[in-house]
N, C-alpha and C positions, 0 to 999 in steps of 0.2 A: 638104470638107463641102458646098461650094456646088453640087456636081453632084447632090446628093440634095434632092428637094423634100419637101414635107410628106406626100405619098402614100407615099413610101418609109418614113417613120417610122410612118405609120398601118399599113402592111403588116407592119412588124416588130413592132408592138404586138399585132396580131392573131396573128402567129406565136407570140409569147410567151404570150398568153392560151391558145391552143390547146395549147401545150406544157405549161403549168401544169395544165390540165384533164386531159390525158392522163397526166401524171406522178402526179396524185392518184388516177386510176383504176388505174394500175399498182400504186401503193402499196396501195390497197384490195385488189386481187386477190392481191398477194403476201402481205399480212397474213392474208387469209382462207385462202389456200393453205397457209401455214405452220401456222396453227391446225388446219386439217383434217389436215395431215400428222402433227401431234402426236397426233391422235386415230386415226391409221392409216386414214383414209378414202380410198377410191379417187378420189373427186372432187378431193381435194387435189392429187393428182399431175397431173390434167388442168389444174387452175387454175395450178399451178406452171409447167407447160409454156407456157401462154398468157402468164403474167407474165414469162417470160424471152425469149419470141420476139417479143412485141409491141414492145418498145423498139427492136429492130433494124429491124423493118418500119417503125416510125414514123420513124426517122432517115432511112431511104432515101426514103420517101414525101415527107417534108418537104424533103429535099435537092432532089428534082426539082420539087416545087411551088415552092420558092424560085426556082429557075432559070426556071421557066415564067412566074411573075408578076413577079418583081423584075428579073431580068436578061434579059427578053425582047427588048429592043432591042440587047443586047450579046452577040450570038451568038459573037463572037470571044472574049469573056471565058470563056464556057463551054468552048469548044474549048481555050483556053489552060490552063484548070484541069485538064482531063483529060490534056492533054499533059504537064503537070508531074507529075500523080499517077502516070501510067503509064510515064513515061520512066525507064528504068533508070539513066541518068546522074545523075538528080536524087535517087536513092534515099538516098544518104548526105549529099549536099551541102546539101539543103534541109530535111532532117529528115522526109522523106516516110516513112521507115522507121517512124516513130512511128504514123502513120495505119495502115499495113499491119499493124503489131504489134497495134494496138488491134482491128482487124477480125479478125485471126487469133485473138486471145485471146477475143474475144466468141464466135466460132464454136466454139472449143474448149470454152468454158464451156457453151454451149447443148447441144452434142452430148454432152459428158460428163454433164450432168445428165439428159438424156433417156435415155442408155444406163443410167445408174445406177438410175433409177427404173423403167425397163423390166425390168431384171434383178431387181428386188425387188418387182414388182407383186403377187406372191402374198402379201406381208405386209399389203397395203392392201385392206381390205374396205369395203363400203358400210354 
């Protein structure tokens, strides 16, 4: 812990605050989308698509923002992380398969929901 100074903790606190705000907004959009879907409104489908795509975009953006601001002096740490994540030899030994399974499940969930609601868009009217 001695390698982290107070600016590290300040940065992490800001990341947590931003995450809480984004999660509250996603919750609001999801709740609003679900209530509109119950009323068979077409705008509910659009809001649902936004509410399921935004978390994935947010995770990717925050991942790269973290590396830009927090790990900027440690370029080797970033390279090492991607080597571990993308190396097939580490797939089973380090539990990297869980990360890949999470990403694949999220993509399948998003694509499945979008296809489902696109096939049934004639049921939803304004």
